[in-house]
N, C-alpha and C positions, 0 to 999 in steps of 0.2 A: 299592375299585373305584368306589363312587358319588361320591367326592370328585373323580375325575378330570373329569368334565363340569363341575362346579362350578369347579375350577381353570381349566379351559380358558376358561370364561365370564368369569372374573375377568380373566385374562390378556388375553383379546380386548378386553374393554371398557377396561382400562387402556391398551393400545396405541391403541385408538380415541380416547380422550380425550387421549393424549399427542400423537397426530398433529395434533390440533386446536390444540395450544398453540403459540404463538409465543415462542420462547425469546430472541429478540433484540427490538431496539426496531423497531416498525414505521417504514417511510418515511412521511414526511409525503405527504398525498394528491397534491399537486403534483408530487412526485419519482416517484411510482409509475407515472404515465403519461408521464413526460417521455422523449421520443426521445433515444436516444444518437446520436453522431456516425455518419454512414453511410459516411464515407470508408473505403476499404480500409486495414487496419492492415499497412502494409509494415513498420512497426517495431513489435514487440512488447516490452512492457516491464514488469517488476516491480520496484516500488520502494517499500521500507519505510523510513521515515524518522521522526525524533522517536521518540515512545514507540509509538504505534499507528497512525500514518497510513500508508496503503498504497494504491498504485496498482497495478492488476494487469490490463493489456490483454489478456494471455493468456485471462483469464476475463471481461474487460470490466466490471470493478468499480473503485470508488474508495470507500476506507474512511476516515473522518474520526474522529479521536480527540476525543471529547467530554469528556475528563478524568473527573470524577465521574459523568457520565451514560453512560459506557461508550462505544461507537462506533456509528456509523451507517454503512450500506453502501448505495451507489446504483449503478445502471448507468453505465458510463463507457467511452468510447473517445477517442483524441486525433483531431483534425482533421488533414486532410492538411498544413496550413500548421503545426500544432503539431508534427507529425512532423518536417517539414523543419527546424524550428527546433531540435528536440531532436537530430537527426542532426548539424547543425552544431555544437553544444556537444559532443556525444560526440566528434566528429572533432578539435575543438580540444583536448580533454583526451586525445587519443590513448587512448581508453577501451579499445579492443580490444588494446592493447599493456600495459596496466596488469597488475600481478600480481593474483591472486585475492584476496589478503588484504593490508589495509594495517593497520599496528599503531598504537595510541595512543603518546603521549609516555611513556616509561618511568616508572615510579613515580608516576604522576600518577592520581588517583582522582576521578571525577566522580559526585556523588551528587545526586539519584537517577540510577541508571545507565539510559542510554536504551536499552541492549541493542544487539545488533549492527544496523548499518545495512546494508542490502543493495540492491543494484542489479543486476538480471538483464535483459539486452538480447538480443533475437533480432532480426537484420538480415540479410536475404538468406540465406546459409548459414552465418552466424556466430552462435554462442551464447556469451555470456560473462557470468559472474557475478562481482561483486566485493562483499566484505563488509570493513567497517571499523568501528571503535569510536571513540568520543570519548576523548580530545581528541587529534586527529591532529597530529603534529609538522609544523608549517608550514615548517620548514627544509628538508624534502624537497619538491622541486618536483612530484614525482607526487601528493603529498598535497595541495597547494595546487590542482592541477588538479581533484582529486576534491571538494574544498570548493566550488570555483567551479562544478562540475558539480551537485553537490548543491543549491546555492542557486539555480541557473537552472532545474533541474527543479522544485524547490518553488515558485518563481515561476511557472512555466508552469502547473502543476496548480492552484495556489490563486487563479490569475486567470481560470480557467475559470467559465463560468455554473453549471456542474454543481456545483462546490465551493461557489461562493458561496451557492447555494440550501440547502445543508446547514445544520442547526442550529448555532448557535454552541456553543463549548465553554463548560463551566461549571466554574470552578475553574482552578487552575494546578498544575503540579508544582514542588516546591520542594526 
């Protein structure tokens, strides 16, 4: 019975120490206080692209893949003009009419595997998720629309000041 208070004390101290540990990379000081866009998010988007890049305006975050240095996550929302631009690209691709899954070229293997690429969009009363894998068959016009959409979204995200202020990636995937 005397071991019980000691066990409790060890457990309590362990939890206290772990709660003060930062398991991820700290944000650079200039990013910690950086305000994010204040425009209302009429368009919410989750976009996982490449290996570990991710935009999640449902949560208000942007994660950049730093390759051998892991990832870094910062606050992020789209401005009203960026949301308008994205809505235009979604409309052009007829995003809400696409199937939920697009498949790669049969019998083609890409190494290293990027994993599933995901785009989830909520706009007004519509919520749509799309998943695809590399390398999409470009002979299917739907796949071509998704590739254009992917490139445009990546361009919009990576042209933002928030993305540009994140640390550069170190290394590369081969």
